[in-house]
C-alpha positions in Angstrom: -48.1 59.7 -34.1 -49.3 57.2 -36.6 -47.0 53.9 -37.1 -47.7 54.3 -41.0 -44.7 55.1 -43.0 -45.0 57.9 -45.4 -43.5 58.1 -48.8 -43.1 61.7 -50.3 -42.4 62.1 -54.2 -41.7 64.9 -56.3 -42.6 64.6 -59.7 -41.1 67.3 -62.3 -40.4 65.4 -65.4 -43.2 65.1 -68.2 -41.9 62.6 -70.7 -42.9 59.0 -71.1 -40.1 57.3 -69.9 -40.1 59.8 -66.8 -43.6 59.2 -66.0 -43.3 55.5 -65.0 -40.9 56.2 -61.8 -43.3 58.4 -59.6 -46.2 56.2 -60.5 -44.6 53.1 -60.1 -43.2 54.0 -56.6 -46.3 55.8 -55.7 -48.3 52.6 -56.3 -45.7 50.1 -54.9 -45.3 52.2 -51.8 -49.4 52.4 -51.2 -49.3 48.5 -51.9 -46.7 48.0 -48.9 -49.1 50.2 -46.7 -47.2 53.9 -46.8 -49.2 56.9 -46.9 -48.0 58.3 -50.3 -48.1 61.9 -51.7 -46.9 62.9 -54.8 -46.2 66.6 -55.8 -46.3 67.6 -59.7 -44.5 70.3 -60.4 -43.4 72.0 -63.8 -43.3 69.7 -66.7 -44.4 66.8 -64.4 -47.8 68.3 -64.3 -48.3 66.5 -67.9 -48.7 63.5 -66.0 -51.9 64.7 -64.8 -53.5 65.4 -68.1 -56.8 63.7 -68.8 -55.2 62.7 -71.9 -51.7 61.3 -72.0 -49.7 62.2 -75.2 -46.4 62.1 -73.7 -43.0 61.5 -75.9 -39.5 60.1 -75.4 -36.3 61.5 -76.7 -33.0 59.9 -76.5 -31.6 63.4 -76.8 -29.8 64.4 -73.5 -30.3 60.7 -72.5 -27.3 58.7 -73.6 -28.3 55.6 -71.0 -31.1 54.8 -73.4 -30.8 51.5 -74.9 -31.6 51.5 -78.6 -31.7 48.4 -80.9 -28.9 49.9 -82.8 -26.8 53.0 -82.2 -28.1 56.0 -83.6 -25.8 59.0 -84.0 -27.1 62.2 -82.2 -27.2 64.2 -85.3 -29.7 61.8 -86.7 -31.8 61.9 -83.3 -32.3 65.4 -84.2 -34.2 64.9 -87.4 -37.8 65.6 -87.9 -39.8 62.5 -86.8 -37.3 60.8 -84.7 -38.7 61.5 -81.4 -42.2 60.3 -82.7 -40.5 57.1 -84.0 -38.6 56.6 -80.9 -42.0 57.3 -78.8 -43.6 54.3 -80.9 -40.6 51.8 -80.3 -40.8 52.2 -76.7 -44.4 51.9 -76.3 -44.2 48.8 -78.7 -41.6 47.4 -76.7 -43.4 47.9 -73.5 -46.2 46.5 -74.6 -44.4 43.4 -76.0 -43.1 42.8 -72.4 -46.4 43.7 -70.6 -45.6 46.8 -69.0 -48.8 48.4 -67.7 -49.8 51.8 -69.6 -49.2 55.2 -67.8 -52.8 55.5 -67.6 -53.3 52.2 -65.8 -50.5 52.8 -63.3 -52.1 56.2 -62.7 -55.4 54.4 -62.0 -53.9 52.2 -59.5 -52.4 55.4 -57.5 -55.7 56.6 -57.7 -57.3 53.3 -56.4 -54.9 53.1 -53.4 -55.7 56.5 -52.4 -52.3 58.2 -53.1 -52.9 62.0 -52.8 -51.8 63.9 -55.8 -51.2 67.5 -55.5 -50.8 69.7 -58.6 -48.6 72.6 -58.1 -50.6 75.7 -58.3 -47.8 78.1 -59.0 -47.0 76.2 -62.1 -50.4 75.9 -63.2 -50.7 79.7 -63.0 -47.1 80.0 -64.6 -48.0 78.4 -67.5 -51.6 79.3 -67.6 -52.9 75.8 -67.6 -56.3 74.7 -67.6 -57.6 72.7 -64.5 -60.2 71.3 -66.9 -57.4 69.6 -68.6 -56.2 67.7 -65.6 -57.9 64.5 -63.8 -59.6 65.2 -60.5 -56.4 66.2 -58.2 -55.5 68.8 -55.5 -53.8 72.2 -56.2 -51.6 73.4 -53.9 -48.5 75.3 -53.4 -45.3 73.6 -52.1 -45.7 74.5 -48.3 -48.9 72.2 -48.3 -46.4 69.2 -49.7 -43.7 70.1 -47.1 -46.0 69.7 -44.2 -46.2 66.0 -45.5 -42.5 65.3 -46.8 -41.1 66.9 -43.7 -42.5 64.0 -41.8 -42.0 61.4 -44.5 -39.9 58.2 -44.1 -38.5 58.4 -47.6 -38.8 61.7 -50.0 -37.8 61.1 -53.7 -37.2 63.9 -56.4 -37.8 62.9 -60.0 
């Protein structure tokens, strides 16, 4: 039995703000010497696309800090999601936060195993050519690793 700790992450969200946690935690775990696997399913598959064009929305996210209070009704107006995405990206850049692409590349360099859920790819009729080079498997393949993991996170 290996003494190496294991970190298993399930990534289910595909928005800009929800893209950060799996990559930050996976790259940090790998840097700390953990064996790390991330299982991307449903909307989390967006994080594996070659071209990341993710948005952020404050709708359904009342904890999102805003420079000024914006009533929910205004948040539903056309263009608000795009504006909020631009604002978030500018803030991240100003604060020196790495891009999702950079964090994903760190994970690749650190040998984080990234698995795309084959069932979800089939369900949504996605093209594997749209994704970076990852493994495709079902939940059972991930369970083998997750069942032995020291830490398992669902995002």
